[in-house]
C-alpha positions in Angstrom: -91.9 127.5 247.0 -88.3 127.9 247.9 -87.2 125.6 250.9 -86.1 127.1 254.5 -83.9 125.8 257.9 -85.2 127.0 260.4 -83.0 128.8 262.9 -85.1 128.0 266.1 -85.6 124.7 265.7 -83.5 123.1 262.7 -86.6 122.0 260.7 -87.0 122.2 256.9 -90.0 124.0 255.6 -91.6 125.5 252.7 -92.8 129.0 252.6 -93.9 131.7 249.7 -92.4 134.4 252.5 -89.7 133.9 254.6 -91.1 134.4 257.9 -91.3 131.7 260.7 -91.1 128.1 260.6 -94.6 127.2 260.8 -94.0 124.2 263.5 -91.5 125.7 265.8 -93.0 126.8 269.1 -90.1 128.3 270.4 -90.7 131.9 271.1 -86.6 132.9 271.9 -83.4 131.9 270.7 -81.7 129.5 272.9 -78.4 129.8 274.0 -75.7 127.4 275.4 -72.1 127.1 276.5 -70.1 130.6 275.2 -73.3 132.6 274.0 -73.9 130.0 271.1 -77.3 129.3 269.5 -78.9 126.5 268.1 -77.8 127.4 264.4 -74.3 127.7 266.1 -74.5 124.6 267.1 -76.0 122.6 263.8 -72.6 124.4 262.0 -70.6 123.4 264.7 -71.7 119.8 264.4 -71.6 119.9 260.2 -67.7 121.2 260.7 -66.9 118.6 263.1 -68.1 115.8 260.4 -66.1 117.7 258.1 -68.0 119.6 255.6 -67.1 122.3 253.5 -68.7 125.9 253.3 -70.5 124.8 250.2 -72.3 121.9 251.7 -72.9 123.2 255.0 -75.0 126.0 253.0 -76.5 123.4 251.0 -78.0 121.7 253.9 -78.7 124.2 256.1 -80.7 126.3 252.9 -78.3 129.4 253.6 -75.6 131.2 251.2 -71.9 130.4 251.7 -71.5 134.2 252.7 -73.8 133.6 255.6 -72.0 130.4 256.7 -68.8 132.3 256.6 -70.2 134.9 258.7 -71.6 132.7 261.4 -68.2 130.8 261.2 -66.3 134.0 262.2 -68.8 134.6 264.7 -68.5 131.2 266.4 -64.1 131.2 266.1 -64.8 134.6 268.0 -67.2 133.6 270.5 -65.0 130.4 271.5 -62.0 132.0 271.5 -60.7 129.3 268.8 -58.9 130.4 265.2 -59.6 127.5 262.8 -61.9 124.5 262.4 -59.7 121.9 264.1 -59.6 124.1 267.4 -63.7 124.6 267.0 -64.2 120.8 266.8 -61.9 120.2 269.8 -63.6 123.1 271.5 -66.9 121.3 270.9 -65.5 118.0 271.9 -64.9 119.4 275.3 -67.8 121.2 276.0 -70.1 117.8 275.7 -67.5 116.2 277.9 
């Protein structure tokens, strides 16, 4: 069975049919600063660790193309234009 990473709770699960995480009790996406979702924050944290798109996609069980889309959406939401600016922006949000 293929592995999936839940966009709501972040857990990895196996499923023959890709629906929802069986353990996820969240009914709605949580949004935080700048309208970012849990998945957005997962990607930001991996970018802060210096991970490349290929490694991020492997860890989250998504395609590289999907990661690129997420990153572009995150750039737009945060008003940043590159990974370094995004990492610095995220540090400012935690302070």
